[in-house]
OpenMM code with the backbone's topology and positions (N, CA, C; nanometers):
from openmm import Vec3, app, unit

residues = "MET PHE GLN ARG ARG GLN ARG ARG PHE ARG ARG ARG PRO ASN GLY GLY GLY HIS HIS HIS LEU ARG GLY ASP ASP HIS LEU GLN SER ARG GLN ARG SER ASN SER PHE THR ASN GLY GLN ILE ARG ASN ASN PHE ARG THR THR GLN SER ALA GLU LYS LEU PHE GLU LYS TYR SER SER LEU ALA LYS GLU ALA ILE SER SER GLY ASP LYS THR LEU VAL GLU ASN TYR LEU GLN HIS ALA ASP HIS PHE MET ARG ILE ILE GLU GLU LYS ASN LYS ASN ARG ALA GLN SER LYS VAL GLU ALA HIS GLU LYS VAL ILE VAL GLU GLU ASN ARG ILE SER GLU ASN ASN ASN THR ASN THR LYS GLN GLU GLU VAL VAL LYS GLU LYS ASP".split()
positions = [
    Vec3(-2.2014, 1.2273, 3.6786),
    Vec3(-2.1095, 1.2013, 3.5703),
    Vec3(-2.0370, 1.0691, 3.5931),
    Vec3(-2.0116, 0.9983, 3.4842),
    Vec3(-1.9492, 0.8668, 3.4908),
    Vec3(-1.8015, 0.8796, 3.5243),
    Vec3(-1.7563, 0.8051, 3.6232),
    Vec3(-1.6152, 0.8060, 3.6590),
    Vec3(-1.5556, 0.6692, 3.6326),
    Vec3(-1.4371, 0.6716, 3.5778),
    Vec3(-1.3693, 0.5452, 3.5523),
    Vec3(-1.3136, 0.4872, 3.6804),
    Vec3(-1.3116, 0.3569, 3.6837),
    Vec3(-1.2442, 0.2899, 3.7948),
    Vec3(-1.0955, 0.2889, 3.7659),
    Vec3(-1.0189, 0.3002, 3.8701),
    Vec3(-0.8758, 0.2910, 3.8494),
    Vec3(-0.8380, 0.1467, 3.8218),
    Vec3(-0.7360, 0.1332, 3.7397),
    Vec3(-0.6891, -0.0016, 3.7105),
    Vec3(-0.6215, -0.0580, 3.8347),
    Vec3(-0.6449, -0.1851, 3.8554),
    Vec3(-0.5866, -0.2492, 3.9719),
    Vec3(-0.4354, -0.2644, 3.9553),
    Vec3(-0.3920, -0.3051, 3.8355),
    Vec3(-0.2494, -0.3239, 3.8108),
    Vec3(-0.2055, -0.2230, 3.7062),
    Vec3(-0.1204, -0.1325, 3.7436),
    Vec3(-0.0694, -0.0334, 3.6502),
    Vec3(0.0614, -0.0812, 3.5902),
    Vec3(0.0778, -0.0490, 3.4620),
    Vec3(0.2055, -0.0815, 3.3983),
    Vec3(0.3105, 0.0165, 3.4452),
    Vec3(0.4257, -0.0322, 3.4677),
    Vec3(0.5356, 0.0541, 3.5081),
    Vec3(0.6188, 0.0897, 3.3869),
    Vec3(0.6735, 0.2096, 3.3809),
    Vec3(0.7477, 0.2530, 3.2630),
    Vec3(0.8764, 0.1758, 3.2373),
    Vec3(0.9257, 0.1020, 3.3346),
    Vec3(1.0525, 0.0297, 3.3168),
    Vec3(1.0320, -0.1117, 3.2627),
    Vec3(0.9177, -0.1417, 3.2062),
    Vec3(0.8993, -0.2733, 3.1458),
    Vec3(0.8024, -0.3612, 3.2215),
    Vec3(0.7189, -0.3064, 3.3041),
    Vec3(0.6158, -0.3858, 3.3674),
    Vec3(0.6498, -0.4392, 3.5041),
    Vec3(0.7631, -0.4070, 3.5560),
    Vec3(0.7952, -0.4453, 3.6927),
    Vec3(0.8441, -0.5883, 3.7084),
    Vec3(0.9060, -0.6455, 3.6090),
    Vec3(0.9623, -0.7798, 3.6204),
    Vec3(1.1032, -0.7680, 3.6771),
    Vec3(1.1115, -0.7334, 3.8029),
    Vec3(1.2426, -0.7108, 3.8631),
    Vec3(1.3168, -0.8403, 3.8914),
    Vec3(1.2433, -0.9502, 3.8998),
    Vec3(1.3107, -1.0758, 3.9310),
    Vec3(1.3821, -1.1349, 3.8090),
    Vec3(1.3540, -1.0835, 3.6887),
    Vec3(1.4207, -1.1325, 3.5678),
    Vec3(1.5415, -1.0449, 3.5372),
    Vec3(1.6516, -1.1024, 3.5073),
    Vec3(1.7735, -1.0265, 3.4799),
    Vec3(1.8354, -1.0731, 3.3486),
    Vec3(1.9027, -0.9835, 3.2804),
    Vec3(1.9835, -1.0181, 3.1640),
    Vec3(1.9056, -1.0819, 3.0509),
    Vec3(1.9550, -1.1949, 3.0015),
    Vec3(1.8951, -1.2646, 2.8884),
    Vec3(1.7571, -1.3197, 2.9209),
    Vec3(1.7366, -1.3586, 3.0459),
    Vec3(1.6056, -1.4104, 3.0848),
    Vec3(1.4983, -1.3050, 3.0623),
    Vec3(1.5302, -1.1798, 3.0871),
    Vec3(1.4346, -1.0709, 3.0699),
    Vec3(1.3965, -1.0556, 2.9223),
    Vec3(1.4962, -1.0655, 2.8319),
    Vec3(1.4685, -1.0516, 2.6893),
    Vec3(1.3873, -1.1687, 2.6365),
    Vec3(1.4178, -1.2888, 2.6832),
    Vec3(1.3466, -1.4061, 2.6353),
    Vec3(1.2011, -1.4059, 2.6801),
    Vec3(1.1729, -1.3501, 2.7959),
    Vec3(1.0357, -1.3503, 2.8460),
    Vec3(0.9466, -1.2570, 2.7650),
    Vec3(1.0035, -1.1567, 2.6998),
    Vec3(0.9247, -1.0598, 2.6251),
    Vec3(0.9032, -1.1009, 2.4796),
    Vec3(0.9782, -1.1980, 2.4294),
    Vec3(0.9642, -1.2399, 2.2912),
    Vec3(0.8434, -1.3310, 2.2764),
    Vec3(0.7722, -1.3122, 2.1660),
    Vec3(0.6566, -1.3971, 2.1393),
    Vec3(0.6993, -1.5214, 2.0632),
    Vec3(0.6307, -1.6265, 2.0888),
    Vec3(0.6570, -1.7496, 2.0169),
    Vec3(0.5775, -1.7486, 1.8869),
    Vec3(0.6441, -1.7795, 1.7782),
    Vec3(0.5782, -1.7870, 1.6487),
    Vec3(0.5614, -1.9313, 1.6035),
    Vec3(0.5455, -2.0222, 1.6973),
    Vec3(0.5400, -2.1630, 1.6617),
    Vec3(0.4102, -2.1994, 1.5905),
    Vec3(0.3062, -2.1171, 1.6011),
    Vec3(0.1793, -2.1500, 1.5375),
    Vec3(0.1566, -2.0738, 1.4079),
    Vec3(0.2520, -1.9926, 1.3664),
    Vec3(0.2350, -1.9173, 1.2420),
    Vec3(0.3215, -1.9785, 1.1339),
    Vec3(0.2927, -1.9420, 1.0120),
    Vec3(0.3703, -1.9938, 0.8997),
    Vec3(0.4787, -1.8963, 0.8572),
    Vec3(0.5168, -1.8065, 0.9452),
    Vec3(0.6227, -1.7123, 0.9158),
    Vec3(0.5730, -1.5804, 0.8600),
    Vec3(0.4437, -1.5711, 0.8321),
    Vec3(0.3884, -1.4476, 0.7792),
    Vec3(0.3278, -1.3661, 0.8918),
    Vec3(0.3488, -1.2362, 0.8847),
    Vec3(0.2887, -1.1479, 0.9832),
    Vec3(0.1501, -1.1119, 0.9335),
    Vec3(0.0523, -1.1289, 1.0171),
    Vec3(-0.0849, -1.1029, 0.9758),
    Vec3(-0.1264, -0.9636, 1.0177),
    Vec3(-0.1943, -0.8968, 0.9286),
    Vec3(-0.2492, -0.7657, 0.9575),
    Vec3(-0.3992, -0.7743, 0.9351),
    Vec3(-0.4756, -0.7718, 1.0421),
    Vec3(-0.6195, -0.7898, 1.0310),
    Vec3(-0.6907, -0.6680, 0.9759),
    Vec3(-0.6218, -0.5572, 0.9585),
    Vec3(-0.6863, -0.4346, 0.9152),
    Vec3(-0.6788, -0.4150, 0.7644),
    Vec3(-0.5989, -0.4886, 0.6962),
    Vec3(-0.5851, -0.4753, 0.5521),
    Vec3(-0.6541, -0.5931, 0.4845),
    Vec3(-0.7227, -0.5653, 0.3764),
    Vec3(-0.7880, -0.6720, 0.3031),
    Vec3(-0.6886, -0.7357, 0.2074),
    Vec3(-0.7090, -0.8625, 0.1790),
    Vec3(-0.6202, -0.9319, 0.0873),
    Vec3(-0.6811, -0.9377, -0.0513),
    Vec3(-0.8066, -0.8940, -0.0661),
    Vec3(-0.8721, -0.8963, -0.1961),
    Vec3(-0.8406, -0.7699, -0.2734),
    Vec3(-0.8501, -0.7800, -0.4056),
    Vec3(-0.8254, -0.6640, -0.4895),
    Vec3(-0.9455, -0.5704, -0.4833),
    Vec3(-0.9231, -0.4474, -0.5243),
    Vec3(-1.0303, -0.3486, -0.5238),
    Vec3(-1.1418, -0.3893, -0.6193),
    Vec3(-1.1061, -0.4536, -0.7298),
    Vec3(-1.2067, -0.4972, -0.8266),
    Vec3(-1.2991, -0.6018, -0.7658),
    Vec3(-1.2400, -0.6987, -0.6938),
    Vec3(-1.3212, -0.8030, -0.6305),
    Vec3(-1.4096, -0.7446, -0.5208),
    Vec3(-1.3553, -0.6494, -0.4453),
    Vec3(-1.4344, -0.5880, -0.3393),
    Vec3(-1.5482, -0.5044, -0.3969),
    Vec3(-1.5238, -0.4394, -0.5112),
    Vec3(-1.6309, -0.3649, -0.5767),
    Vec3(-1.7440, -0.4600, -0.6166),
    Vec3(-1.7067, -0.5727, -0.6763),
    Vec3(-1.8072, -0.6723, -0.7159),
    Vec3(-1.8815, -0.7259, -0.5943),
    Vec3(-1.8095, -0.7501, -0.4861),
    Vec3(-1.8705, -0.8040, -0.3645),
    Vec3(-1.9764, -0.7086, -0.3104),
    Vec3(-1.9409, -0.5809, -0.2954),
    Vec3(-2.0355, -0.4861, -0.2378),
    Vec3(-2.1495, -0.4531, -0.3336),
    Vec3(-2.1247, -0.4595, -0.4631),
    Vec3(-2.2328, -0.4389, -0.5591),
    Vec3(-2.3351, -0.5517, -0.5486),
    Vec3(-2.2863, -0.6747, -0.5385),
    Vec3(-2.3791, -0.7876, -0.5269),
    Vec3(-2.4519, -0.7856, -0.3919),
    Vec3(-2.3814, -0.7447, -0.2866),
    Vec3(-2.4483, -0.7333, -0.1565),
    Vec3(-2.5565, -0.6254, -0.1599),
    Vec3(-2.5318, -0.5172, -0.2343),
    Vec3(-2.6326, -0.4117, -0.2477),
    Vec3(-2.7551, -0.4648, -0.3213),
    Vec3(-2.7333, -0.5458, -0.4258),
    Vec3(-2.8461, -0.6044, -0.4988),
    Vec3(-2.9280, -0.6955, -0.4085),
    Vec3(-2.8589, -0.7737, -0.3259),
    Vec3(-2.9306, -0.8621, -0.2326),
    Vec3(-3.0100, -0.7804, -0.1312),
    Vec3(-2.9521, -0.6708, -0.0850),
    Vec3(-3.0208, -0.5865, 0.0129),
    Vec3(-3.1418, -0.5176, -0.0498),
    Vec3(-3.1331, -0.4854, -0.1796),
    Vec3(-3.2483, -0.4269, -0.2497),
    Vec3(-3.3633, -0.5266, -0.2506),
    Vec3(-3.3296, -0.6526, -0.2795),
    Vec3(-3.4356, -0.7543, -0.2859),
    Vec3(-3.4967, -0.7805, -0.1484),
    Vec3(-3.4184, -0.7605, -0.0424),
    Vec3(-3.4736, -0.7810, 0.0920),
    Vec3(-3.5463, -0.6566, 0.1426),
    Vec3(-3.5251, -0.5411, 0.0771),
    Vec3(-3.5987, -0.4199, 0.1121),
    Vec3(-3.5330, -0.3344, 0.2197),
    Vec3(-3.4096, -0.3597, 0.2529),
    Vec3(-3.3394, -0.2824, 0.3560),
    Vec3(-3.2663, -0.1659, 0.2901),
    Vec3(-3.3295, -0.0488, 0.2899),
    Vec3(-3.2744, 0.0677, 0.2196),
    Vec3(-3.1448, 0.1178, 0.2841),
    Vec3(-3.1347, 0.1103, 0.4152),
    Vec3(-3.0142, 0.1562, 0.4842),
    Vec3(-2.8947, 0.0693, 0.4470),
    Vec3(-2.9177, -0.0603, 0.4455),
    Vec3(-2.8102, -0.1527, 0.4100),
    Vec3(-2.7704, -0.1352, 0.2630),
    Vec3(-2.8684, -0.1101, 0.1763),
    Vec3(-2.8393, -0.0849, 0.0346),
    Vec3(-2.7459, 0.0352, 0.0224),
    Vec3(-2.7808, 0.1440, 0.0915),
    Vec3(-2.6995, 0.2658, 0.0843),
    Vec3(-2.5579, 0.2410, 0.1356),
    Vec3(-2.5479, 0.1646, 0.2441),
    Vec3(-2.4179, 0.1319, 0.3013),
    Vec3(-2.3327, 0.0556, 0.1999),
    Vec3(-2.3888, -0.0488, 0.1409),
    Vec3(-2.3138, -0.1279, 0.0440),
    Vec3(-2.2782, -0.0464, -0.0800),
    Vec3(-2.3701, 0.0403, -0.1248),
    Vec3(-2.3400, 0.1228, -0.2415),
    Vec3(-2.2277, 0.2221, -0.2124),
    Vec3(-2.2220, 0.2721, -0.0899),
    Vec3(-2.1114, 0.3613, -0.0535),
    Vec3(-1.9789, 0.2865, -0.0544),
    Vec3(-1.9807, 0.1625, -0.0050),
    Vec3(-1.8591, 0.0818, -0.0095),
    Vec3(-1.8183, 0.0556, -0.1544),
    Vec3(-1.9140, 0.0194, -0.2382),
    Vec3(-1.8845, -0.0069, -0.3791),
    Vec3(-1.8291, 0.1185, -0.4463),
    Vec3(-1.8865, 0.2350, -0.4148),
    Vec3(-1.8385, 0.3607, -0.4711),
    Vec3(-1.6953, 0.3887, -0.4279),
    Vec3(-1.6649, 0.3590, -0.3029),
    Vec3(-1.5292, 0.3782, -0.2511),
    Vec3(-1.4292, 0.2953, -0.3320),
    Vec3(-1.4615, 0.1683, -0.3541),
    Vec3(-1.3686, 0.0826, -0.4273),
    Vec3(-1.3629, 0.1189, -0.5748),
    Vec3(-1.4724, 0.1717, -0.6300),
    Vec3(-1.4685, 0.2186, -0.7684),
    Vec3(-1.3720, 0.3367, -0.7808),
    Vec3(-1.3728, 0.4252, -0.6833),
    Vec3(-1.2782, 0.5372, -0.6853),
    Vec3(-1.1344, 0.4893, -0.6757),
    Vec3(-1.1106, 0.3870, -0.5955),
    Vec3(-0.9756, 0.3303, -0.5851),
    Vec3(-0.9329, 0.2717, -0.7190),
    Vec3(-1.0240, 0.2010, -0.7859),
    Vec3(-0.9935, 0.1415, -0.9166),
    Vec3(-0.9609, 0.2511, -1.0172),
    Vec3(-1.0417, 0.3566, -1.0194),
    Vec3(-1.0180, 0.4668, -1.1128),
    Vec3(-0.8833, 0.5341, -1.0860),
    Vec3(-0.8509, 0.5529, -0.9591),
    Vec3(-0.7224, 0.6141, -0.9229),
    Vec3(-0.6052, 0.5260, -0.9666),
    Vec3(-0.6209, 0.3951, -0.9466),
    Vec3(-0.5157, 0.3017, -0.9867),
    Vec3(-0.4963, 0.3042, -1.1380),
    Vec3(-0.6064, 0.3067, -1.2130),
    Vec3(-0.5972, 0.3122, -1.3591),
    Vec3(-0.5351, 0.4433, -1.4064),
    Vec3(-0.5702, 0.5538, -1.3384),
    Vec3(-0.5130, 0.6829, -1.3743),
    Vec3(-0.3619, 0.6830, -1.3496),
    Vec3(-0.3201, 0.6255, -1.2370),
    Vec3(-0.1772, 0.6185, -1.2053),
    Vec3(-0.1029, 0.5309, -1.3056),
    Vec3(-0.1646, 0.4205, -1.3482),
    Vec3(-0.1021, 0.3341, -1.4480),
    Vec3(-0.0833, 0.4084, -1.5794),
    Vec3(-0.1885, 0.4789, -1.6212),
    Vec3(-0.1803, 0.5534, -1.7470),
    Vec3(-0.0732, 0.6620, -1.7381),
    Vec3(-0.0667, 0.7296, -1.6244),
    Vec3(0.0335, 0.8345, -1.6051),
    Vec3(0.1743, 0.7775, -1.6086),
    Vec3(0.1940, 0.6623, -1.5459),
    Vec3(0.3280, 0.6025, -1.5447),
    Vec3(0.3673, 0.5552, -1.6845),
    Vec3(0.2682, 0.5084, -1.7645),
    Vec3(0.2995, 0.4698, -1.9024),
    Vec3(0.3420, 0.5911, -1.9838),
    Vec3(0.2707, 0.7030, -1.9652),
    Vec3(0.3055, 0.8253, -2.0376),
    Vec3(0.4451, 0.8714, -1.9976),
    Vec3(0.4750, 0.8692, -1.8681),
    Vec3(0.6063, 0.9118, -1.8202),
    Vec3(0.7161, 0.8206, -1.8745),
    Vec3(0.6902, 0.6901, -1.8788),
    Vec3(0.7893, 0.5968, -1.9311),
    Vec3(0.8130, 0.6223, -2.0794),
    Vec3(0.7046, 0.6495, -2.1541),
    Vec3(0.7173, 0.6777, -2.2968),
    Vec3(0.7964, 0.8069, -2.3188),
    Vec3(0.7672, 0.9096, -2.2387),
    Vec3(0.8403, 1.0356, -2.2497),
    Vec3(0.9880, 1.0176, -2.2166),
    Vec3(1.0160, 0.9337, -2.1189),
    Vec3(1.1551, 0.9076, -2.0806),
    Vec3(1.2302, 0.8406, -2.1950),
    Vec3(1.1640, 0.7481, -2.2643),
    Vec3(1.2263, 0.6800, -2.3780),
    Vec3(1.2549, 0.7810, -2.4886),
    Vec3(1.1612, 0.8706, -2.5143),
    Vec3(1.1801, 0.9722, -2.6184),
    Vec3(1.2975, 1.0639, -2.5842),
    Vec3(1.3047, 1.1056, -2.4577),
    Vec3(1.4150, 1.1918, -2.4148),
    Vec3(1.5484, 1.1198, -2.4315),
    Vec3(1.5528, 0.9925, -2.3952),
    Vec3(1.6766, 0.9138, -2.4105),
    Vec3(1.7149, 0.9021, -2.5575),
    Vec3(1.6169, 0.8756, -2.6432),
    Vec3(1.6459, 0.8641, -2.7863),
    Vec3(1.6988, 0.9961, -2.8414),
    Vec3(1.6396, 1.1084, -2.7986),
    Vec3(1.6877, 1.2392, -2.8432),
    Vec3(1.8302, 1.2643, -2.7959),
    Vec3(1.8587, 1.2278, -2.6723),
    Vec3(1.9920, 1.2474, -2.6168),
    Vec3(2.0937, 1.1634, -2.6944),
    Vec3(2.0577, 1.0405, -2.7257),
    Vec3(2.1490, 0.9523, -2.8010),
    Vec3(2.1734, 1.0086, -2.9404),
    Vec3(2.0645, 1.0542, -3.0059),
    Vec3(2.0829, 1.1090, -3.1413),
    Vec3(2.1650, 1.2379, -3.1374),
    Vec3(2.1486, 1.3212, -3.0333),
    Vec3(2.2299, 1.4420, -3.0197),
    Vec3(2.3763, 1.4067, -2.9993),
    Vec3(2.4016, 1.3052, -2.9177),
    Vec3(2.5397, 1.2603, -2.8962),
    Vec3(2.6000, 1.2092, -3.0262),
    Vec3(2.5222, 1.1351, -3.1034),
    Vec3(2.5717, 1.0838, -3.2312),
    Vec3(2.6015, 1.1988, -3.3272),
    Vec3(2.5141, 1.2996, -3.3309),
    Vec3(2.5373, 1.4151, -3.4175),
    Vec3(2.6616, 1.4919, -3.3747),
    Vec3(2.6792, 1.5073, -3.2427),
    Vec3(2.7968, 1.5772, -3.1912),
    Vec3(2.9227, 1.5009, -3.2262),
    Vec3(2.9214, 1.3693, -3.2112),
    Vec3(3.0372, 1.2869, -3.2441),
    Vec3(3.0678, 1.2942, -3.3940),
    Vec3(2.9651, 1.2934, -3.4763),
    Vec3(2.9838, 1.3015, -3.6211),
    Vec3(3.0467, 1.4350, -3.6592),
    Vec3(2.9978, 1.5439, -3.5990),
    Vec3(3.0529, 1.6769, -3.6272),
    Vec3(3.1981, 1.6852, -3.5830),
    Vec3(3.2299, 1.6268, -3.4675),
    Vec3(3.3675, 1.6286, -3.4197),
    Vec3(3.4581, 1.5504, -3.5136),
    Vec3(3.4076, 1.4389, -3.5643),
    Vec3(3.4872, 1.3595, -3.6584),
    Vec3(3.5104, 1.4379, -3.7873),
    Vec3(3.4079, 1.5113, -3.8320),
    Vec3(3.4234, 1.5917, -3.9542),
    Vec3(3.5258, 1.7018, -3.9347),
    Vec3(3.5255, 1.7640, -3.8166),
    Vec3(3.6215, 1.8704, -3.7873),
    Vec3(3.7623, 1.8129, -3.7848),
    Vec3(3.7796, 1.6958, -3.7264),
    Vec3(3.9100, 1.6320, -3.7204),
    Vec3(3.9567, 1.5973, -3.8613),
    Vec3(3.8691, 1.5505, -3.9490),
    Vec3(3.9063, 1.5146, -4.0864),
    Vec3(3.9446, 1.6389, -4.1649),
    Vec3(3.8731, 1.7501, -4.1405),
    Vec3(3.9056, 1.8737, -4.2106),
    Vec3(4.0430, 1.9249, -4.1701),
    Vec3(4.0825, 1.9080, -4.0456),
    Vec3(4.2124, 1.9540, -3.9980),
    Vec3(4.3259, 1.8726, -4.0571),
    Vec3(4.2992, 1.7466, -4.0877),
    Vec3(4.4037, 1.6578, -4.1412),
    Vec3(4.4260, 1.6931, -4.2827),
] * unit.nanometer
topology = app.Topology()
chain = topology.addChain("A")
for resn in residues:
    res = topology.addResidue(resn, chain)
    for name in ("N", "CA", "C"):
        topology.addAtom(name, app.Element.getBySymbol(name[0]), res)
C-alpha cells in the first residue's frame, strides 16, 4: 500500500513559527503586496462571460468536434451547452416571475390607495352629516 512521505516542514498553529518577528513587523510580513494588480480581486473559478455566450461557445465547439469525428468530445461539449441552456432558462423564468410579482405589488398598492381614498371620503361625508 502507498504511504505518504511526511512533510519536512510542518506548519505550526501559531502562525508558522515566525518567532523572531514581533508586533507590527509580524503583521506586515503576512500582508500581500498588490502592486501588480489593478485593485480588482481575481477569481479564477468564475467565468466572466454570460451564459448566452458560453452556450454559443460550446455549441460551436460541438459542431467543430462533429466535423472532426470525436464523438466523446461532441458529447462533452453538448453537455456543457445543455448546462448553460438550463441556466438561461432559469434566469428567464426568474425574470418573468419578478415582473409578475412587481405587477402584483403595484396592483395591491393601487387597491390600498383607492381603499384609503374611499375611507377618507366616507369619513368626510359622516363629518358633513354631523354638521
